[in-house]
C-alpha positions in Angstrom: 0.0 0.0 0.0 1.4 3.3 -1.0 1.7 6.1 1.5 0.1 8.6 -0.9 -3.0 6.5 -1.1 -3.6 6.5 2.6 -6.2 8.7 4.2 -5.2 11.4 6.6 -6.6 9.4 9.5 -4.6 6.3 8.5 -1.4 8.3 8.2 -1.9 9.8 11.6 -2.5 6.3 13.1 0.7 4.9 11.5 2.9 7.9 12.8 1.5 7.5 16.3 2.5 3.8 16.2 6.0 4.6 15.0 6.9 7.3 17.5 7.2 5.1 20.6 9.3 2.6 18.7 11.7 5.3 17.4 11.9 6.8 20.9 12.7 3.4 22.4 15.5 2.9 19.8 17.0 6.3 20.6 16.9 5.6 24.4 18.5 2.3 23.9 21.2 3.8 21.7 21.9 6.5 24.4 22.2 3.8 27.1 24.7 1.8 24.9 26.7 5.0 24.4 26.8 5.8 28.1 27.8 2.2 28.9 30.6 2.3 26.4 31.9 5.6 27.9 31.8 4.0 31.4 33.7 1.0 30.1 36.4 3.1 28.5 36.7 5.3 31.7 37.0 2.2 33.9 39.7 0.8 31.6 41.6 4.0 31.8 41.3 4.2 35.6 42.3 0.6 36.1 45.3 0.5 33.8 46.7 4.0 33.7 46.4 5.3 37.3 48.2 2.3 38.9 50.9 2.4 36.1 51.5 6.1 37.0 51.9 5.1 40.7 54.2 2.2 39.8 56.3 4.5 37.6 56.7 6.9 40.5 57.7 4.1 42.8 60.2 2.7 40.3 61.9 6.0 39.9 63.0 5.9 43.6 66.2 3.9 43.7 66.6 1.2 46.3 68.4 2.1 49.6 72.2 1.6 49.5 73.8 -0.2 52.5 77.5 0.6 53.3 79.6 -1.5 55.7 82.9 0.0 56.7 84.8 -3.1 57.7 87.9 -2.4 59.8 89.7 -3.1 63.1 90.3 -1.0 66.2 92.6 2.0 66.0 92.7 2.0 62.2 91.2 5.4 61.4 87.7 3.8 61.2 86.0 6.4 63.4 87.2 9.2 61.2 86.3 7.3 58.0 82.9 6.6 59.5 82.4 10.4 60.0 83.0 11.0 56.3 79.8 9.1 55.8 78.0 10.2 58.9 78.2 13.9 58.0 76.6 13.3 54.6 73.0 14.5 54.7 71.8 11.4 52.7 73.3 8.9 55.1 72.0 7.3 58.3 75.1 6.1 60.2 75.8 3.9 63.2 79.1 3.4 64.8 79.8 -0.2 65.9 76.3 -1.3 66.9 77.6 -4.9 67.5 79.3 -3.4 70.6 76.1 -4.3 72.4 76.4 -7.9 71.2 79.9 -8.3 72.6 79.1 -6.6 75.9 76.1 -8.9 76.4 77.8 -12.1 75.3 81.4 -11.4 76.3 82.0 -15.1 77.4 82.1 -16.2 73.8 84.8 -16.0 71.1 84.6 -13.6 68.2 84.0 -16.5 65.8 81.1 -17.8 67.8 79.6 -14.2 67.9 79.9 -13.7 64.1 76.3 -14.9 63.5 74.7 -12.7 66.1 76.7 -9.7 64.9 75.7 -10.4 61.3 72.1 -10.6 62.2 72.2 -7.4 64.1 73.9 -5.6 61.2 71.3 -6.9 58.7 68.5 -5.6 60.9 70.0 -2.2 61.3 70.5 -2.0 57.5 66.7 -2.7 57.2 66.0 -0.1 59.9 64.5 -2.7 62.2 65.8 -1.6 65.5 63.9 -4.1 67.5 67.0 -6.2 67.2 68.5 -4.3 70.1 65.8 -5.6 72.4 67.9 -8.7 73.0 70.9 -6.6 74.1 69.5 -3.5 75.8 67.1 -2.7 78.6 63.4 -2.5 77.8 63.5 1.1 79.1 66.3 2.1 76.7 66.6 5.6 75.3 68.3 6.8 72.2 71.3 7.9 74.4 71.8 4.2 75.5 73.0 3.3 72.0 76.8 3.0 71.8 78.4 6.2 70.5 75.0 7.5 69.3 76.3 11.1 69.3 78.7 10.3 66.4 75.7 9.9 64.2 74.6 13.1 62.5 71.3 11.4 61.6 70.6 10.9 65.4 71.4 14.6 66.0 68.9 16.0 63.4 65.3 15.7 62.5 63.4 13.5 63.2 65.7 12.2 65.8 66.5 15.6 67.2 65.0 19.0 66.4 67.9 21.1 67.5 69.9 20.9 64.3 69.2 20.9 60.5 69.9 17.7 58.5 72.3 19.7 56.3 74.4 20.8 59.3 77.9 19.5 60.1 77.3 18.4 63.7 80.0 17.6 66.3 79.5 14.8 68.7 80.0 17.1 71.7 77.2 19.5 70.6 74.9 16.6 69.8 75.5 14.8 73.1 74.7 17.9 75.1 71.4 18.7 73.4 69.9 15.5 71.7 70.1 12.8 74.4 66.6 13.1 75.8 64.7 11.5 72.8 63.1 8.0 72.9 64.8 5.0 71.3 61.9 4.8 68.8 63.4 7.9 67.1 66.3 5.7 65.9 64.2 3.6 63.6 62.0 6.5 62.6 65.1 8.4 61.5 66.6 5.5 59.7 63.6 5.1 57.4 63.9 8.6 56.1 67.4 8.1 54.5 68.5 6.7 51.1 71.8 5.3 52.5 72.5 3.4 55.7 76.1 3.1 56.7 77.6 1.0 59.5 81.2 1.1 60.8 82.1 -2.3 62.3 85.2 -3.9 63.7 83.8 -7.2 64.8 84.0 -9.2 61.6 87.1 -11.3 61.0 86.0 -13.3 57.9 84.3 -11.8 54.8 82.6 -15.1 54.0 80.4 -14.5 57.1 78.9 -11.6 55.1 78.1 -13.6 52.0 74.5 -14.1 53.1 74.1 -10.4 53.3 75.7 -9.8 49.9 73.3 -12.3 48.3 70.2 -11.1 50.3 67.7 -9.5 47.8 66.5 -7.1 50.4 69.9 -5.5 50.8 72.1 -3.5 48.4 75.4 -3.9 50.3 78.7 -2.4 49.5 81.8 -3.1 51.6 84.7 -0.6 52.3 87.6 -2.6 53.8 89.7 0.0 55.7 93.2 -1.0 56.7 96.1 0.7 58.4 99.8 0.1 58.9 100.0 -2.6 61.7 102.9 -0.7 63.3 100.7 2.4 63.7 97.8 0.3 64.9 100.0 -1.3 67.5 101.3 2.0 68.8 97.7 3.4 69.0 96.5 0.3 70.8 99.2 0.7 73.4 97.7 4.2 74.2 94.2 2.8 74.6 94.8 -0.6 76.1 92.4 -0.3 78.9 89.5 0.6 76.6 90.2 -2.4 74.4 90.8 -5.0 77.1 87.4 -6.7 76.8 87.5 -6.8 73.1 91.0 -8.3 73.1 89.8 -11.0 75.4 87.0 -11.9 73.0 89.4 -11.8 70.0 92.1 -14.2 71.3 91.0 -15.4 74.7 91.9 -13.9 78.1 94.9 -16.2 78.5 96.6 -15.1 75.3 96.2 -11.4 76.2 98.5 -11.8 79.2 102.2 -11.3 79.4 104.6 -9.7 77.0 103.3 -11.4 74.0 99.6 -10.5 74.7 99.4 -7.4 72.4 101.2 -9.2 69.6 98.8 -12.2 69.8 96.0 -9.8 69.2 97.8 -8.1 66.4 98.5 -11.4 64.7 94.7 -12.3 64.7 93.8 -8.9 63.4 96.5 -9.0 60.6 95.4 -12.5 59.6 91.8 -11.4 59.3 92.8 -8.5 57.0 94.7 -11.0 54.7 91.7 -13.3 54.5 89.2 -10.5 53.9 91.3 -9.0 51.2 91.9 -12.2 49.4 88.2 -13.1 49.6 87.2 -9.7 48.4 89.6 -9.2 45.5 91.7 -12.2 44.6 89.2 -14.9 44.8 86.0 -12.9 44.8 82.7 -14.5 43.8 80.6 -12.9 41.1 78.2 -11.3 43.6 81.1 -9.2 45.0 81.9 -7.5 41.7 82.0 -3.7 42.2 80.9 -4.2 45.8 84.3 -4.4 47.6 86.7 -1.6 48.0 90.0 -1.7 49.8 91.1 1.6 51.3 94.3 2.3 53.3 94.1 4.9 56.0 97.5 6.3 55.0 96.1 7.0 51.5 93.2 8.9 53.0 95.4 11.2 55.1 97.8 11.8 52.3 95.0 12.9 49.9 91.8 13.3 51.9 89.7 14.9 49.2 90.5 12.4 46.4 90.0 9.4 48.7 86.7 10.7 50.1 85.6 11.3 46.5 86.5 7.7 45.7 84.5 6.3 48.6 81.5 8.5 47.9 81.5 7.5 44.2 81.7 3.8 45.3 78.7 4.4 47.7 76.7 6.4 45.1 76.9 9.7 47.0 77.4 13.2 45.9 80.5 15.0 47.4 79.1 18.4 48.2 81.2 21.6 48.6 80.3 21.8 52.3 81.6 18.3 52.9 84.8 18.9 50.9 85.5 21.8 53.2 84.8 19.7 56.3 87.1 16.9 55.1 89.9 19.4 54.5 89.4 21.1 57.8 89.1 17.8 59.9 92.4 16.5 58.4 94.4 19.7 58.7 93.9 20.6 62.5 96.4 20.4 65.3 94.9 17.6 67.5 96.7 14.4 68.3 93.7 12.0 68.3 94.9 10.1 71.5 91.5 9.2 72.9 89.8 5.8 72.0 87.0 7.3 69.9 88.4 10.8 69.3 87.3 12.2 65.8 88.2 15.9 66.3 90.3 18.0 64.0 93.9 16.9 63.7 97.0 16.9 61.6 96.1 13.5 60.2 99.2 12.9 58.2 101.5 13.7 61.1 99.5 11.5 63.4 99.6 8.6 61.0 103.4 8.7 61.1 103.8 9.2 64.9 104.8 5.6 65.5 108.0 6.1 63.6 109.3 8.5 66.2 107.9 6.9 69.4 107.7 3.1 69.0 110.9 1.2 70.0 112.4 -0.7 67.1 112.3 -4.0 69.1 108.5 -3.7 69.2 108.4 -2.9 65.5 110.3 -6.0 64.7 107.8 -8.1 66.7 104.8 -6.5 64.9 106.5 -7.0 61.5 107.1 -10.7 62.4 103.4 -11.5 63.2 102.0 -9.2 60.5 104.5 -9.7 57.6 102.0 -11.4 55.2 99.4 -8.6 55.7 102.1 -5.9 55.3 103.4 -7.4 52.1 99.9 -7.9 50.7 98.6 -4.5 51.6 101.6 -2.5 50.5 103.5 -1.6 53.7 107.3 -1.6 53.6 109.2 -3.3 56.4 111.9 -1.4 58.1 115.2 -3.2 58.7 116.8 -0.9 61.3 116.0 2.0 63.6 117.7 4.3 61.1 115.2 3.3 58.4 112.4 3.7 60.9 113.3 7.3 61.7 114.3 8.3 58.3 111.1 10.2 57.4 112.2 10.7 53.8 111.9 6.9 53.3 108.3 6.2 52.1 107.0 3.1 53.8 103.9 2.9 51.6 104.0 1.1 48.3 102.1 2.7 45.4 98.8 1.2 44.3 98.2 -0.2 40.8 98.3 2.3 37.9 94.6 2.0 37.0 93.5 3.0 40.4 96.0 5.9 40.4 94.4 7.2 37.2 90.9 7.1 38.8 92.2 9.0 41.8 93.8 11.7 39.6 90.4 12.2 38.0 88.7 12.3 41.4 91.1 15.0 42.5 90.3 17.2 39.6 86.6 16.8 40.2 86.7 17.2 44.0 89.1 20.1 44.3 87.1 22.6 46.5 87.4 26.3 47.1 88.6 26.5 50.7 
């Protein structure tokens, strides 16, 4: 039937019938469009917003963990301060002191596991590990040498200084001791680097589980010093080191004339084994994660060596820190106290043993530490004349490739003082 042949009333009836159907189709189409828009928006929200958050998380590098591995009276307190004073570093000095004080009846070897577990927990900012070694009513000031940590003398651990300040232990101890122990963990979690100076490891292999631990990003700085200088410094602080020496060699071997030499023999042997494990027979997971540093090299060229250690630890050597390193190594102090890290003439102090230590004692030290001295680049003296001839260099040069790196560091780190 043709539309033109329909009467007006028929046309009107047909149109009335079509309108609801057209309206229904339009409504259905709108609903489909709205649903499609909602689906697209949901897809964007689900896939793009989390990706954006993940991208932000991935941009933040993982924390860096630095272990300064050394022995007593080797310049480790000063080297630790090079890291402690950096505004990106949370630093603790010898936290395993608490383990040895609590478990002093045991040998150093037996205590290795407990020390390693404590160090791992500190690296992860889990300070509940100290509960086993300290009073339940402990305060921040109960932590061994806490005042040497700039991080514990600035926010959030202490509000009296800025995080960018160079803070002395004396000033910190006077003002920042009242804060609760919980501030230690709170502060630790705000830093990109956690550094620990420790003298209670005698075998690098003990640290292999930490070096292969996926939750850690561990780098080891192995700090050594001329055993003759170490011996002379230990003589000046013998009372402070008595308990530690007993743990190292046993109380019987610390007695008598050979007691100090027995301790030195164990220390020197440990440096040999650590160096060999870290460089000569190093496993693949130690690649670029072990650095040997001689204290004598630091005091001869503080800025270049500090720059080298900072580069190894992925830290920026700021102008303020360059100035501080220069000043702290060019003072007039003698550094005689057990944990003294004040300004001193570091180069002169490092050579003081040559003028004060009797040659007979030097011969005994050289006898028990000969392998370490040969391996680490320390020249033996054959007479008192050689000992006191200050123009005779007793430090052998390092390999040429490292010397080239240090020359480059010196050019980069030269500050305006």
